[in-house]
N, C-alpha and C positions, 0 to 999 in steps of 0.2 A: 245938067243931067247927072247928079251925083249918085255914087254907089257906096254901100257900106260893107266893109270887111271886118269881121270879128274874129279875134284869135283868143281861144281859151287856153291859156298857158298854165304851167304848174304854179307860178307865183301870182299871176294876175290875168284879168281879161282886158284885152286892148281892142278898142274900136278905132277904125281908120276910115275917113271919108275921102274918096277919090273922084276925080272928074272923068269925063268920057274918054280921055287919053291916059287914064290911070296915073295922073299926077296927084300927089298927096295934098289934100286941102287942109286937113286937120286930123289930129289923133289924140286919144286920151286913154289912160289905163287906170284900172281900179284893182287893188290887191285883195287877197283873201288868205285864210290860214290853211295850213296843212297840219294834220294831227298824226302823231306816232304813238298809238295806244299801247303797243307791245312790240317786242323785237319782230322784225320782218313785216310789221303791219303799218301801212301808210294810207291815210284816208283824207278825203275832203267831203264837205257837205254840199251836195248839188244845189241846195237852196242858196248857198253863198255865191255860186255862179250866177244864179238868177238875180240875186240882189245886186250884183255888180253890173248887170246889163244896163239898167236905166242910167246910172251915173256915168258909166263909160261912154255910152252913146251920146248923152247930153253934153259931156265935155268935148267929144270929138266934133259934134255939130257946132258948138259955140266956137271952137278953135277954127273950124272951117268957114264959119260965117254963113251957114245954110240952115234951113228949117227942117224939122222932122218930116213935114208933108212933102218935101222935095225929093226925098230918097226914093230912087227908082226900084232898087232891089237890094237884098242883103244876102250874105253867105257867111258861113262859119268855117274856120279851120281850127285845129287845136290838138291838144295832147292825145296820143294814141294809147291803146292798151288798157285803159281803165274799164271798170265794169260798174254799171248803174242798174240796179234792180228796180223795176217800176210796177205799179199796179195797172189795172185796166184803163185808168184815166191818163197814164203816162207820168204819174207822180212818184218820186223816189220813195222806196220803202226801207232803204238801208243806206248808210254812208257809202260813197263811191270808193271802191278799191282802185287807187290810181296806179300808174305804170310802175312806180317804185315798190309797190306792195308785193311781197314774196311769200305770203302765207300759203299759197296753193302749190308748193313745190311737188308734193306727193301726187296731187291731181294731174300735174303736167305730164306725168309718166303713164297715163292711162292708155296711151297709144304708142306703138313702137316708134322711137324717135327717128330712126332711119327712114321708115315708111312715111312718117309724118313730113319729114323734110322733102321727100320726093313728091308728095302730094301738094304741099303748101309752100315750100321754100322757106319754112320757118323752123327755128330751133325750138325744141320742146322746153318751154320756160314758163315759170309762174307769172311772169309779167303780162302774159297774153290773156285774152278774154275767156277762152274756153275753160282753162283750169280755174279761173276765178268764179265762173258760173258754177262749176262742180263743187267748189268749196262752199259757196253760199248755200247751195242746195243741201249739202251735208250738215249745215248748221240749222236747217229747218226754215230758211228764208223762203217765203212764198211770194212769187212774182208772176205777173202776166207776161212780161218781156224783160230782156236784158239788153242794155245799150252800151255803146262806147259813149264817152262824154259828149262828143259832137252830135251824134244822132239823138242823144237824150234832149239836148237843147232844141234841136229842130222839131222834135215831137212836142215839146212844151210850148213852142211858139205857134205851131201850125196844126197840131193834132195828127200829123203824119209820121209814122215810124219808118224811116228810110235810111239807107247807108250806101255810099258809093263803093264800087269794087276795090278801089285802092285801099280805102280804110278797112274794108272787110277782109282784105288779104293780110291783115295784121292780127287776125283773131284766132289762128290755128284751126279754122273751120272752113276755109274757102279753098277749093281746088284751083290752082293756077291755070291748068290746061283748059278748063271750061269756064272759069270766072263764075262758078256757082257753088252754093253750099255743098259740102261733101257729105253724102249719106253715111259712109263708114265713120267719119269723125263725129257727126251728129249723134250717131248711136253710141259711140265710145264714151261721149261726155253726157249722154242722156238729155239731149237738147232737141227740140223740134224747130222747124222753120218758122212756125207760128210764134215762137218765143224770141225770134230775132227780127231786126228791122228788115224791110223789103229792099232788095237790091235795085238801085236806080243809078243812072249816070250822074257824074259829079255836077254837071251844069244843068241838069233837069231842074225845073221848078218843083220843089217838094210840095209846096202849098203856099198859102198866104197867111199873113198874121191874123190869128183869131182875136177876139176881144181880149182874151187872157194874154196872148202874145203882144198885143198893142199895149196892154197895161204894164207888162214886164219891160218893154223896150222904150216906151214913150213915142213910138212911131204910129203911123196911121193904120187902122185896120185894113186888111186887104193887100198890104205891101208884100210882093213876092219874095219868097225865101228859097234859095237854091239848096240842093242836097248837101253840097260842101264836101270837105275831105279832111285828112289829117295834116298836121303842121309839117311833118316830114316832107310831104309832097308840095304843100303850099309854099314852103321856103324856097324850093327849087323854082317854082313858077315866079315867085316874087323877085328872085334874083335874075330873072330873064334867061335862065338856062333852058335850052330846048333840045340839045343834042349831046351825044357822047363826047368824052374827052375832057370835060370839066368836072372836077370833084367838088361837091358842095359840103362845107362844114357849117352846120347850124349850131352855134354855141349859145344855148339857153341854159336853163337849169341843168338839162342834160346836153350832151353833144351828140348830134347825129351826123354821120359821115356816109356819103353815098354818091353814086353816079348813075346816069341814065344808060340804058342799053336797048337797042331795037330788038335784040334776040334774048331769049331766056337764058340766064346763066345761073348755075347752081354752084355753091362753094363746096367743092369736093377735092380741094387741094390736099387736105389731111383728113384724118378720121373725124375730127370735130369741126363743124363749120363755125366760122366767125361772123360771116355776113349772111343776111337773109335776102330773099328775092320777093319783091312786091309788084303788083300792077301799078301803073302810073296813069294819072288822069288824061294825059294827052295820047295814050297808047304806049306800047312797049312796057319796059320794066325799070324799076328803081332798085339797084343793088346796093344795099345799105347795111350799116350797123345801126341798130335802133337807139343806141346811146348809153352812156354812163354819166354819173353825176359829175358835171364839169363846172359850169357857172355856179352850181350849188356847192361844189367843193371849194371854189374860190371864196364864196361868201362864208363858208365854214372856216377857212383859214383866216380870213379877216377877223372874224369873231374870236377865234382861238388865240390869235396873236395880239388882240386888243388894239387893232388898227382903226383908223378913222374911216377907211373905205378901200375900194379896190385900187384906186390910184396910188395910195400909199404902199400897198402890197407890190404893185408894179415897180415903184421907185426903189423899194428895198431889193427886189429881185434883180434889178438892173445893175446893182453895185456888186453882185457876186459873179464870179467867173463860171463859165459853162461847166456843168458837172456838179455844181453846188458843193465842192470840196468833199465828194464822196457820199453825200446824203441823197438817199433815193426814196421817192414817194410812190407807193402803189395805190392808185386812186380807186379803191374798191369800197367806197363809203356806203354804197347801197348794193353790195354784192359785186363780185368781179365780173366784168364784161369783156375785158381784154387781159392778157393775150388769149385766154380761153374763158368761156362762160362758167362761172362757179357762183351760183346765187348765194351760198352760205359763207363764202369767203369774205374777209374784211380787210380794210385798208391798213397800210403800215408806213411808218417812217423808219427807214433802215439805215444804220451806219452812224447814228447820233453820237457825238462826242461833246465834251465840255467846251470845245472850241467853236461849236456851231452856235449861231445866233438866230434871231428872228428872221433876219435877211436870208440866211441859208434855207430856212424852212420855206419862206416865200418862193425862193428860186426853185427848190425841189418840187414844190407843189405844181408850179407852172410847167416844169420839165416833165414830171410824171404824167400829167394830163396830156401833154403833147406827145409823149411816147405812146400813149394809148391810141392817139390819132395815127401815128406811124404804123402801129400794128395793123390797123384797118386798111390804110392806104397800100401797104405792102401786099396785103391779101388781095385787094382789088386788082393790083398790077399783076399778081401771080395768076389771077383768073383771066388774064388777057385783055383787061379793060384799060383803055388809054387814060393817061393822067397828064395832060398837057399843062394844066394849071389848077389851082385851088381857089375857089371863091368863098369868102367868109361872110356869114350873115349872123344875126342875133346879137344879144347884148355883149357877149364876150368879145365880139369883133371890134368893140370900141378901144380895146387895149392894143396900142401900136407895138408895145414891147412884146406882148404875147404873139402878135401877128408875125413879127420878125423872127422870134424864136421858132415858130412853126415853119417858116420858110427855110431857116437854117437847118432844122432837124429833118424835114422831109426832103430837102434838096429840090424843091419845086417852087416855081413862082406863085406867090399868093396875092390875091387882089380882093379889095373890099367891095361888096355889092353897093350899088348906088344908093339903095335904101336898106339899111341893116335890119329894119323891121319888116322882113320879107314875108312872114306868114300872113299878117293881116292884109298886106298888099296882094298876096296870092288869093286870099279870100275875096277881096274886092274885085279881082280879076274874074273869079268864078261868077260873082253876082252880075258883072257886066256882060259876060257871055250868056248867062241865063236870061238876061233882059233883051238880048239880041243886038247889043252894041258891037259885038265881034262875032265872026262866024264860028270860031272855036278857040280853045285855050292856047294852042300853039301860035295862032295869029296874035292873040292878045299879049302873049309873053314877049313877042318881038317889039312891042311898043315901049317896054321897060328900058330905061337907060342902062348901058353896059357898065360893068365894074369899073371902078376908078383907081384909087390909090394902090400902088403896086409895091410888093416887098420881094426883093431879089435875094436868093440864097447866098450865104457867105460860108466861110470855112466851117466844117462840121466835125473835125477829128475828135475834139473833147466831148462833143455831144454823142458821137458814135460810141465812145467808151462808156459814157453814162447810160446809154441805151442798152448796152450789153449787160451792165449791172442790173438794170431794170428787168430785162428778160430773164436773167438767172433767178432773180427774186420771184418773178412771176411763175417760173417752173416749180419752185419750192411751194408757193402758195397753191398751185394747181394740184400738187401731190398731197397736200394736207387735207385730211378728212374734215 
């Protein structure tokens, strides 16, 4: 009774086949390109996602030793905040503006940011769907509907335009209190509900594979497809986290840091919120920072330094003492997201001297990225949210050196999820619930093995001094136009 989970990431589409106890039978990933046509513009071709479906699924099926006809149900999870304009048939009419795209900064200010935050729990930011739609409209793009990447693929495979409330709560258009599209926000961004996917529950069956869906996936026509959700939420499910007290750090191309809460919590610690509040598929809320370039920054550093891979960067960083001999990295390679949101800010290496080597840069990059995590965790704690442990998922969690650095910096025990590819596992979980294998997601998540390898905090004095330098540099960046 196999289920198929699909994760539409920034770098690749991953397919994962799981059995009825959510044990991973096989997985496979297929990559695609990201384009940077101009400053602040980051695009992907939705057809590349479609072309990745068949090979990724075929590879996962082969590795699992199961046939396409045996798949009971499928579900998607994946990147948030993108915008795909489609025609009446659900076919893309423009490249996807993905989460990193910042061209709609002016449009993000169409609604008072404080009132927007009260309504939606979101920071007024160009990364989100609403300002992207407004920008496309201003350029004369004509579309029947606008999708997030996940809802786009669901429509391509089933003909049904649907989105779950959790993913919809990342659009700058959903009222948290009612879990419905906000009429004042729709009017501010000149969008109608007919131009958005219909709201449906995460584990509802959106529809079944059409002939076109079967062609794109290689699966049988009629296979049920769940509504699905965003990877921020699927990562938590795939890590087996179901209650407050555990902070989940998902280290992919971006790093997402968040925690569950049964009650609504808004970030009003200071004038500028750092974390957002979203609905969560099992009920309650996910209080999170939606992410900065993290794994992507590590890959950038590997290329910049001419290294063979991330393992070599880790080895270089391990040989340098805490604090990188005064070298500080501010990881704003796609706009500053911590310690404050400044979309037009840019990253920097500060304090360089002739004595610094490639190893110092490697160490500074890992430290700067970890300091961004500390910014977020300290804010979550300031909001009264418990932080008993941190669970790591995603590709960046393979680095034991980075995991220990995180534990030392945050002063909190860190553990690795049993399956670091938590998002496609969460998607498979959604498919299993949609097919009736579990009564609900909370029950399904309890079947996932608990976190394993543990990293205990060590002395952090030198890291505390380095963090203070990072914060001072961040304040200068925040004050720079």
